[in-house]
N, C-alpha and C positions, 0 to 999 in steps of 0.2 A: 957248607951252602945249606939254607932254609928254604925249603920249598912251598909255595902257596898250596892251599887245599885244592883250588881248580887243577894246579896242575899236576897234582895228586892222583886225582880223579882221573884224569885224563891218561896219566900212565898206567894205572891200573887196569881203567877198561882197554887199552891197546895190549896191555903184555896178556888179559882173558883173551883177547881178539885174536891175538899170535899163536897163543898155544890152543885154540879150539877151531881155528880154518882147517889145519891139517884132518883134525879128527872130520869136520863137515866133509872135507874132500873125500876121504877115503869111505864114508858112508854113501856118500852120493855116487863116486866111483861103483860101489858096491850094487846099487840099483840100476845101473846103466845099462842095457842089454849087453848081451855079447856082441862083438865087433864082427863085422860082415867082410868078405874078401873086398879088397879095395878102399874100404872105411879109411883105415889111418892113413893111406896115401892120399884121398881127398880131402881129410885134415889137413896133413902138411901141406896139401898146395893151397888152400883157405887160407892157412895161416902167412904162407912164402907170397901169395896175393893181396893179401891184406899189408903186407910188410913191403909191398912195391918188389919184393925180388924176382921177377916174371920169369925168367928163366928156369928158375928154381921150380917156379910153381907149375908151369909147364912139364918138368920133367914127372914130378909128382902126378899130377892131372894125366898123363900119358901112361903111368906105372897102375895106376887105378882103372885106366880102361885097358890095360891088357889084362889087370883080373879079372873086371867086370865092364865088357866091352859096350854095357847099353847104360853105364850107373849115371843116371840124370845130373847128378850134383858134377858129378867130373867133367862128363860133356858140358853142360853151361859153364863150370870153372875154365876147360881148356879155350873155349871159344871166347869168355871176356877176358881171357889171358893175351890171347891174338888181337884184342882190341886195344887192349892198353901197349901193347908193343908194337903197334900200326901196322900190323899183318891182316890189313882188312879181309883179302881174297879167302885166307886161310880160316878168319872169324865167321864169315859168311858161309863157307862150307861146315864148317862146326854148328852153326845155328842151324844149317839146312838141314845136317842130320839129327839134329835134335829135335825141331818140329816136325819131321817126319815121325818120329818115333812120340813125342807128347806133343799134339797140336794146339792143345789146348792151357798151355802154358805162357801165361801173360809176361814175363819177365823175358823169354827167349826174343819173344817180337819185340818189345821195347830195346832190349840190347842188340838185336841186329839192326831195328830204326838206328840206334846211335852210331854203329858202323857205316851203315849207309849215309847220314849224315856226314859222318867225318870223309867219305868218299867222296861228298861233294853232290851225291842222288838224295838232295832233297825233296823229290815229289814219291819216290818210293820210303821213302824216311818217315815221310808225312803217314805214309799208309801204314807202317807195322808199328808207329807210334797209336795212331786212333783204331788198329786191330787191338793193341794191349790194352788199351784203355777202356774197349768194349769187354773185354777178356775179363777183366778185374780191375775195376775203377779206382781199387787201392792203389793201385800203382800212380796217381796223380798225387799220391803223398809224397812222394820221392823217399830218399833213404831214413832209415831211423833215426834218432836223436842220438845214439852213440855210432853209428857212423858216420854223422856230420862234425860230431863232435873230436872223435879222433881224427879223420881225414880230410874237412873240407873249411874249417874255418869259420869265422861269425855268418859269412853271407850266404853259406852253403854254394849250390848249384842249382841251375834250372831244372825243374823238374822233366818229367816226358811229356806232362800238361802242358808247361808252360814252354817247352821248346816247339811242341805242335802247333800251338795258338802262335807262337812267333813265325813260325816256316809259313803258315798259313798266310799271314798278315803280308810277309814280305812276296811271298807267291805273288798275291793280290795286286802288287807295284808293278811300275813296268821295268821291264828288266834291267834297264842301265842306273834304275832307283835301288834296287835290291842290295842288301847286306846280309847274306845268309851265313857268311863264312867271318869267324873270328878264332885265329890260330890259338890264342893263351886261353879263351875261356873254352874254346873245343878241347883243350888238352886237359883241363879242369875236371870236366864231366866223366865222372866213373859211370863203370856201368852200372845197373841195378843189379844188385844181390837179394837172393831171397831164400831159403831152404825149399827144395824142390820134394820133400820128402811129405 
């Protein structure tokens, strides 16, 4: 079998990348600071959450919080997991706990707004969306390109700013003309994720 020059160069580059990737990974791991208590459980929770394995994510976040009760990332992860599991009262309680400790983190307000939105508490959701956008205007940008690519498909989802504008427009209409609830689209909206560190 004869291989073209182009194919040969591609295979050679691929072989080099396969050999060097573990070396770079080990070097990277050597520069990463030591893990703190709860970090491994939080990372495992984040991975389970990203994979849609919410029961496992919840177990991991609870373990992280057992080790470090005020872990910002674990608190936020636990609350977001409750939203995805449609356990909205538990999500609101978790967001309240987070906001009590970290009142200036915009992502918590954006996500509590999503929970309130899904509960049909649109005015309250709008207040939280607006608070998130005031604290951090970049929340309006929505999820990063990688999250959109991996989890949302080509259309993506409405951003917090777009949803706030939509709710504002609908609330301005007479009550019998409002269309605030779309179960399929509402379930597709992912909670806002951002590292809290």
